[in-house]
Residue frames relative to the residue before (quaternion, step in Angstrom):
aa qw qx qy qz dx dy dz
M 1.0000 0.0000 0.0000 0.0000 0.00 0.00 0.00
T 0.6873 0.4929 -0.3025 0.4396 3.63 1.15 -0.16
I 0.4909 0.6635 -0.4367 0.3579 3.59 1.24 -0.05
H 0.1871 -0.7781 0.5927 0.0911 3.56 -1.10 0.76
P 0.4453 -0.6833 0.4954 0.2989 3.63 -0.93 0.78
Q 0.5398 -0.6303 0.4584 0.3180 3.54 -1.22 0.58
G 0.7651 -0.1960 0.1391 0.5974 3.61 1.19 -0.41
T 0.7437 -0.4133 0.2890 0.4388 3.53 -1.32 -0.13
S 0.6744 0.4933 -0.2999 0.4603 3.60 1.17 -0.41
D 0.5403 0.6233 -0.3971 0.4024 3.62 1.26 -0.02
E 0.0828 -0.8693 0.4870 0.0136 3.55 0.62 1.24
S 0.6452 0.5322 -0.3479 0.4236 3.62 0.94 -0.73
T 0.6687 0.4760 -0.3012 0.4853 3.58 0.99 -0.76
L 0.6327 0.5223 -0.3273 0.4688 3.58 0.99 -0.81
T 0.6488 0.5065 -0.3106 0.4755 3.59 0.98 -0.81
A 0.6523 0.5134 -0.3114 0.4626 3.58 0.97 -0.81
I 0.6463 0.5065 -0.3200 0.4725 3.58 0.99 -0.81
E 0.6593 0.4987 -0.3098 0.4698 3.58 0.93 -0.86
F 0.6511 0.5200 -0.3160 0.4536 3.58 1.00 -0.79
T 0.6829 0.4670 -0.2943 0.4785 3.59 0.90 -0.88
S 0.6126 0.5317 -0.3520 0.4671 3.60 1.07 -0.59
A 0.6602 0.4965 -0.2966 0.4793 3.56 0.96 -0.87
L 0.6451 0.5173 -0.3118 0.4681 3.55 1.03 -0.82
L 0.6474 0.5092 -0.3153 0.4713 3.59 0.97 -0.80
I 0.6417 0.5056 -0.3220 0.4785 3.60 0.97 -0.81
T 0.6606 0.5139 -0.3026 0.4560 3.59 0.91 -0.88
L 0.6923 0.4701 -0.2782 0.4716 3.57 0.84 -0.95
A 0.6442 0.5098 -0.3321 0.4636 3.59 0.99 -0.70
T 0.6399 0.5131 -0.3182 0.4753 3.57 1.04 -0.77
L 0.6623 0.4980 -0.3051 0.4693 3.58 0.91 -0.86
T 0.6390 0.5179 -0.3223 0.4686 3.58 1.00 -0.81
F 0.6427 0.5221 -0.3167 0.4626 3.56 0.97 -0.84
I 0.6831 0.4872 -0.2893 0.4609 3.56 0.89 -0.92
V 0.6596 0.4998 -0.3098 0.4682 3.61 0.94 -0.86
A 0.6934 0.4546 -0.2797 0.4840 3.61 0.99 -0.77
L 0.5772 0.6259 -0.3786 0.3629 3.59 1.11 -0.51
F 0.6417 0.5505 -0.3313 0.4189 3.59 0.97 -0.80
P 0.7043 0.4235 -0.3013 0.4835 3.67 0.77 -0.79
V 0.6014 0.5523 -0.3574 0.4535 3.57 1.14 -0.59
R 0.6747 0.4904 -0.2943 0.4666 3.56 0.96 -0.84
R 0.6768 0.4485 -0.2892 0.5070 3.60 1.18 -0.54
H 0.4216 -0.7371 0.4213 0.3186 3.57 1.37 0.00
T 0.4243 0.6638 -0.5073 0.3493 3.59 1.00 0.75
L 0.7388 0.2171 -0.1718 0.6144 3.57 1.32 -0.27
S 0.4958 -0.6396 0.4788 0.3405 3.58 -1.14 0.48
R 0.6824 -0.5007 0.3531 0.3987 3.54 -1.31 0.30
W 0.5829 0.6165 -0.3682 0.3801 3.59 1.13 -0.57
W 0.5478 0.6085 -0.4048 0.4072 3.62 1.17 -0.26
L 0.6291 0.5242 -0.3342 0.4665 3.61 1.20 -0.35
T 0.5309 0.6936 -0.3796 0.3049 3.59 1.18 -0.51
P 0.6833 0.5015 -0.3486 0.4000 3.69 0.70 -0.81
A 0.6216 0.5626 -0.3559 0.4129 3.61 1.03 -0.60
V 0.6273 0.5835 -0.3365 0.3909 3.61 1.02 -0.75
P 0.6971 0.4335 -0.3114 0.4787 3.68 0.78 -0.78
F 0.6180 0.5357 -0.3517 0.4554 3.58 1.04 -0.68
L 0.6442 0.5090 -0.3176 0.4745 3.57 1.00 -0.77
A 0.6672 0.5076 -0.2947 0.4586 3.56 0.97 -0.88
V 0.6560 0.5013 -0.3089 0.4721 3.61 0.97 -0.85
G 0.6575 0.5052 -0.3169 0.4606 3.62 0.90 -0.83
A 0.6860 0.4725 -0.2890 0.4718 3.58 0.90 -0.88
A 0.6582 0.5056 -0.3183 0.4581 3.61 0.97 -0.77
R 0.6590 0.5022 -0.3178 0.4611 3.57 0.93 -0.81
W 0.6487 0.5038 -0.3175 0.4739 3.58 0.96 -0.83
A 0.6670 0.4975 -0.3107 0.4595 3.60 0.89 -0.87
Y 0.6381 0.5260 -0.3274 0.4571 3.58 1.02 -0.76
I 0.6562 0.5082 -0.3096 0.4639 3.60 0.92 -0.87
V 0.6577 0.5105 -0.3106 0.4587 3.58 0.92 -0.88
Q 0.7019 0.4509 -0.2706 0.4804 3.62 0.99 -0.83
A 0.7309 0.4517 -0.2615 0.4397 3.61 0.83 -0.88
Y 0.7899 0.2054 -0.0796 0.5724 3.59 1.09 -0.73
P 0.0601 -0.8303 0.5532 0.0319 3.62 0.37 1.14
R 0.5552 -0.6118 0.4526 0.3356 3.57 -1.13 0.65
G 0.5023 -0.6550 0.4812 0.2951 3.55 -1.11 0.74
G 0.5310 -0.6690 0.4367 0.2825 3.54 -1.26 0.33
G 0.8748 -0.1678 0.0416 0.4525 3.56 0.53 1.11
S 0.7060 0.4403 -0.3158 0.4560 3.63 1.06 -0.09
């Protein structure tokens, strides 16, 4: 999550950043869902849901930043 592209033409780095952001969002969502069931049954406290929220926010923010800062070119 700390790698920076060299410019707008650095497609491999941009793709890697987008992939890791999507992976982080997916894993945070799965973690939230898996932890939600024991929390609803009151076998775990509500605080077990907390770690998934910042991971989801960081993944979404990083992806949104990359899309805004490095827009895709028009066909070349």
